[in-house]
N, C-alpha and C positions, 0 to 999 in steps of 0.2 A: 729747159723743158722743150719738147718738140713742138714746132709750130704747125704740125699737120692737124687739120681739123676734119671732122666728119663730113662737113659740107663740101670740102675740096677733094675728097678721096672717092673714086668712082665705085669701088666695091663695097662701100659701107651703105647698108640699106637704110632708107629714110622712111619707109612705110612698113607696117606690120602685116604679115600674111594672115588670112583667117585660119583658125585652128582646123586641122585635118582630123578626120575620124581615125581611130586605131585600125590596124590591119584586121581583116576578117578573122584571121586565126587567133587574134588576141581579144576577142569580145564575143559575148553571147553564148549560144549553145555549143558552138564549135570549140571555144576556149574551154568550157566545162568538160566536154568530151575528151579533149586532148589532155587535160590535166588529171582527170579522174579515171578514165577508162582506157586510154591509149597512151599513157605516159612512158611506157617502156615495153620491151619484148615480153616479159613475164605478165605484165598487166594486160597486154593485148591478148595473150593466149587465154588468160583467165576470163577476160571479157567475152571472148568468142565461145568458150566452154559454157559460161553462164547463159549466154544467148541461146545456145543449142539446147540446154536443159529447159530453159523457159519456153522455147518453141515446142519442145516435145510435150511439156505439160499442157500448153495451150491447145495443141493439135489433138491431144488425147481427151482432155476434160472439156474443152470448149464446145464441141458438138453435143456432148451429153448435157451440158448446162443450157445451150441454146435451144435444145429440143424439150426443155422442161415443160411440164403441164401443171397448172394451178387449179383447174376446175375439173374435178372428176370425183366419182363416188367410190373408187377403189382402184387397186392395181390393174385389174382387167380393163377398166375404162381408160386408164392411163396408157397402157400398151396399145389399145385399139386406136386412140387418138394419135399417138406417135406414128403408128404404122400407116394410118390414113393420110397423115400430113407430110411425113418425111420418108415414107417408103417402108416396106416390110422388114428390111434389115437394119433400120435405124434404132438407136437407143436414146433414152432421155431420162431426165430426173422427174420423179413424180412428187412434186412439192405440194400437191393437193393433200397429201397426208398431214403436212404441217398446218395447212389451212383448216382441216377438219378436227385435228387433235391437239392443237397448240395449247388448249387449256389443260390437258393432262400433263404435257411437258412442264408447264409453269406451276400448276396447282396440285398435281397428282390427283388423289381421290377426295380432295377437300370439297365439301358440299357447294354446288354451283350457286345456290342462293346466298352463300356467305363469302363469296369471293372478295367482297368489299373489305372484309376484316384483314386479310393479309395485305391488301393494297394500302389500307390505312396504317397498318403496323410498319410497313417498309417506307411509306411516305413520312411518318413521324420519325423514322430512323434518321433521315437527312436533317430534320429539324433539330433532333437531339445532338447531331454531330456538328451542325453549323457553328454554334458558339465555341466549339472546341477546335475544329479544324480551320475555321476561317475567322478567327477572333480579330486579326489585325487587318483584314481586307474587307472593308464594308461593301464594296462593289461585288466581290465574289460571294460574300455571304448573302446579300440580297438576291443575287441571281439564283443561288441554290434554294433559298427560301421560296422564291416565286415559282421556280420550276417544280419543286417538290409539291407545293400546294396545288398549283393548277393541274399538273399531270395526275396527281393522286385523285383529285376530284373528277377529272375528265374520264380517267380509266374506270373508276367506280361507277360513274354514270353510264358509260358504254356497257359495262358488265351487268347492268340492271339492278343496282343497289336500290333498296327502298327509299322513299322520300325522307323518312325519319333519319335513316342512316346518313344520307347525303347532307341533311341539315346539320347533324351532329359532327360530321367530318369537317364541313366548312367552318363551323363555329370553333371547333377545337384547334384546327390548324391555323386559322387566322389569329386566334387569341395567343397561340404559342409563338407565332411569328412576331406579333406585336411585343410580346414579353421579351423576346430575344433582342429586339431593337431598343427597347426602353429600359429594361431591367436585366442587364447581363448577369448579375450575380444570381438572381432568381432563376434565370434561364439555365444556368449550370446545375442548380438543384433539380430543375425539371429534367435535365439530361440524365441525372442519377436515378430519377424515378422511372425513366423510360423503360428499362428492362422489365419491370413488373407490369407496366401497362401493356407492353408487347406480348408478354406471356398470357395476360388476360384476353387480349384480342385474338391471339392465335388459337389458344386452347379453350377459351370460354370458361363457363362456370361462374361462381360467385366472385365478385370483385372484392368482397370482404376478406377473402383468403390472402390476396396480394396486399391489402391494407394491413392485415395482421403481420405479414412478413415485414412490411415497411416499418410498422410500429416497433418491431424487435430492434431494428437499427436505431430508431429514435431513443428507445430505452437504453440501449448500450451506450449511445453517445452521451445521454444524460448522466449515466453512471461514471463515464470517463471524465466528463467535465467536473463533476462533483469531487472526484478524487484525483484531479490532474496533478496535484503536488506530489503524489506518491509514485509518479513515473510509470514504470512497466507494470507495477501492481495494479494500477488503475486500468491499464489496457487489459490485463488478464481478467480483472473483475468484470469489466464491461463485456468481454467476450463470453464469460460464463453466464452472466445474467441474460444476455441475448439468446444464447443457446437454450437455456432453461425455459425462456418464454416461448421459443419456437417449438420445443418438444412437448410442453405440458399445457400451455395456456393459449397459444395462438389458435389452435383448432376449435376448442370450445367457445372462445370469444367470437371468432368469425362465424360459427354456426348460430350463436345467439343473435348477433347483429343481422345475419341474413334472414332470420325468422322475423325480425321487426321491420327491416327495410331491405327487401330483396333487390340487389343490384346484380343482375345475372344475364349472361349471354349463353346461347345454346352451346353446350359442350361439344368439342370435336376431339375424338381420340387420336392418339399418335399414329395408329395404323392407317389413318386417312391422310396423313401427310405424305407428300411425294413431290417429285420434280424439283424445280428451283426454289419453291417455298421451303422444302426440307434442306436443300444445300445452303441457301442463304441463312436460314435460321441457325444451322450448325456452324457455318463459317463465321457469322457475325458474333455469335456467342463465344466461339473459340478465340477469335481475335481479341475481343474485349477482355477476356479472362486471362489469356496467356501472356499478355504484355506485362501487367503488374506482377504476376507470378514469376515470369522470367526475370524481372528486375530483382525481386527478392532472392531468387536462386543465384543470380550472378553476384549479388552482394554477399550472400552466404558462402559462396565458393571462394571469395577473396577475403573472408573473415580471418581474424587472428585467433579465433577460438577453435581449437582442434576438433571438438565434437561437431559443431555446426558445419565446419568446412568438410569433414568426413561424410556427414549425412548428405550434404548438397552434392558432393562428388559422386557418391554412390547412386543417388537418385538420377542425376543427369546422365551418367555413363550407362546405367541400366536402361533408361528410356531410349537413349540414342542407339543402344545396341540391339534393340528389339524392333521388328517391323511394326508399323502402325496396324496392319491387319491382325497381328497377334493381340494387340491391346483391344481391338474391336471385338475379337472373339472372347476375350476375357470379360468385356463389358456385357456381351450378349449371353454367354453360357455360364461362366464360372462365378460371376459376381453374385448370382442368386444363392449359391451354396454358402456364402458367408453372411447372408442376411437372415433374420429371424423368420420362421415359417409364417406364411401368409402375407409377407411384406410385398407390397406392390411398388416396384421401382421402375419408373417410366424408361423405356428403351432409348428414346431420344435423349433424355437427361443422362443416361449412362454413356451414350456415345459422345455427348458434349464433354463430359468429364474426361474421358480417355483422350479425345482429340486435344483438349486443353492441356493436359499433362504432357502429351507428346510434343505439341508446339512449344510449350514453356521450356522444355529441356533444350531445344535448339535456340530458342530466344535467349536463354541464359548465356549460351556461349557467344552469341552475336553481341550481346551487351557487355559481356566480360571482355571481348576484344576492344570495344569502345573505351571501357575503363582502363585497360592496359595501354591504350594509345595516348592517354593524357600524360603530359609531362609531370614529373614528380613535383615540380614547383607549384602546381595547382593544389595538391594536397598540403604542401607546406604553407601556402598562402592561407588556406582555410584554418590551419592550426594557428598561424600568426594572428588571425583575426579573433581568435578565442572561440570559434564555433565548435559545438559538440559534434559527435559523429553524424547524427541524423540531419542537423542543420547544414553541415558541410556537404553531405550527399545531396540534399534537396536543393540547395542554393547554388552550389559551385560545381560539384563533380558530375552528378547525373545529367543536368542540362547539356553539358558539353559532350558527355559520353553518348547520350541518346542522339545528339545531332550527328556525331561521327557515324553512328550505327544505323542511320536511316535506311541506306540501301539494303543492308542485311535484314533489317526488321521487316521491311516491305516485301522482300523476297520470301521470307518465312511466311508472311501472311498469304502471299499469292500461292505458295506451295501447299499450305494448309487448306486454303479454299478449294483448290483443285483436288486435294485428297479426300474431300467430302464425298466424292463418287465411290469411295471404297465401302461406304455403308451398305452397298448392295450385298456384301458378304454376310451381313447380320440381319438380312430380311427386310431392310428398308428400301423404298423405291426411289433410288437416285435418278436424275434425269437422263444420264448417259446410257446406262445399261438396263436396269430393271424396268424403267418406264418405257424405254424403246422396245424391249422384248414384250412387254405387256401389250403395247399397241400392235406390234407385228403379229401377235398371237391371234388377233381377230382375223376372220376369214377374208374380209374385203381388203386388208392391207398386208396380207401375207406375201412375202417376196420383196418388200421394201428393205433396203439395207443402209445405203449411204446417206439418204435424206435426213433421218433423225440425227446422225452423228454431225452432219454439216450444220444443222440448226442449233443443236446443243453446243457444239464447239464454238459457233459464232457468238452465242451469248456469253459463254465462259471467257472468250477473248475480249469482248467489250468490257466485262466487269474487271478482269485482271489488268487490261490496258488502262482503264480508268484509275486503278490503284497505283500503277507505275507512274502515270502522268502526275498524279497528286504528289507522289514522293519526290519527283523532280521539281515540282513547284515549291515544295517545302524546303528542299535543299537550296534552291535559289534564294528563298526568303530568309533563310538562316545563315547564308554565306556572307557574314558581315566583315570578315577579315580582308576581303578583296574589293571593298567598296571605296 
C-alpha cells in the first residue's frame, strides 16, 4: 500500500470551498428563455414572428382599449369624451354600453323585479352539483358551497330582491348546504329534485305541477320495486304507469291541490327569456340529459342484438350528418305539424330536446371510444365474477370507459354550450347576436359593435375555461395507475 498521505501532499485540498452559484445562463429567466424560446434557429425565428404578431395586436388594439369610456349616456357622449380627451382623430371603446345594459345581456327581458329567481336557480345548481362533482374532496366541496351561498345572496341583495325572497333564499341554501355535509345520501336525492325546482323558479306558476311530475317518478319507482323480480317487465310496467299518471291524472290532481293550497310564483313566459339566462338554461339541461342518453346509445351501438344496434347506428349517423341549425328549424317550424291541433309546446323545451339529441349522438361516439379502449380482459373478468350484463357495465366497464373519455366528454359539453348561441335562428334572444342587436337598435347605442362581443365572449370564456379546469382536476383525481 502506498505510504503517501493527504497531509503530506501539497496539492490535496484540506478545506472545502463555499458553493458557487450556477452561471447566469443556467438559472432564472435567462435559462427559461434559452430553453423555451431561443433553443434553436427555428425556435428563434418562430419566437421573433410571434413577438411581431403580438406587437402588432397590442399596437392596434391597445390604444382603442386605453381610450375606453365607462361613463356615458350613449355613443355620442362616448365619441365626444374621447375626442376631448385624446384628440379628434382618436378612437376608443365605449364600455358604458355594458355598464348601462349588462342586465339585458345577462337576463334578457326577464322582469327586473324577479331577477332573484334566476340567481337562486343558478346558485342552487352549484349546491346540487357539489355532492356529485366534489364528493371526495371535502375542502373543495365546502369552498363551492360557501361561494355559491354567499354570492347568490349578495347578488340577489344588490339586485333589489324583496326581504321575503332574501329570507327564503338564505334559509333554503343554508339548509341544503347542511344537508350535503350531514346527510350525503339525502343530498343526492335533493340533487335529483333540483331540475323541477329550477323549472318552477325560472318559469313560475304553481309548484303543484312540479310536485305532480315528481309524484309520477315516485309511482313508477314503487311499481318497479313491487315487481322487481320480473326484471324488464317491471321496468316496462313502471314506465307505462308513470306515463299514464302524467297524461291523465297529474294535471287534475295539481289543479285540485292548487285550489286548496296555492303555492305559486308569478309566471314568466319563454319569450321573456334571453341573454345568459337562456344560454345557461339550455346548456345545463342539454348537458344533464345528453350524458345518460349518450351512454345508452353507446351501449346500444355495441349491442349483440342486431335490431338495437341498427337503430342506434341509424340515429347516431343521421344526427351527426345533419347540422344543428337544421334540427333547430325542425324544433321551431316542423314539429308543430306533427302535434295535435291546439297543442302548446314551449319553444325552449323544443330547443332543449333537439340540442340534447344532437349532443347525445356525439357523446355516444366519445363513450364508444372509451369502451373500445378497454382491454378485453376487463370484460372477461366481469364474466368470470358471474356478473350479469348490467352489473358488469355499472361496476366494471363504464367507470373505466368514462374515465378514459373525460376529455372528449367535456369537449362535447363545451361545444354544445357555445352552440346555444344558434338559437337566434329560431327567434330566441341569445346573448351574442340577438341581444346585442336589440341593444344596438336603440338610438343612444347605435354604432357600438365590438363592445358587446368582447363582453359576451369574456363570459363564455370564463364558463368554458371553468369546465375545462374541472375536467383536468377530475383526470388527476382519477389517475390512480400512476400513484
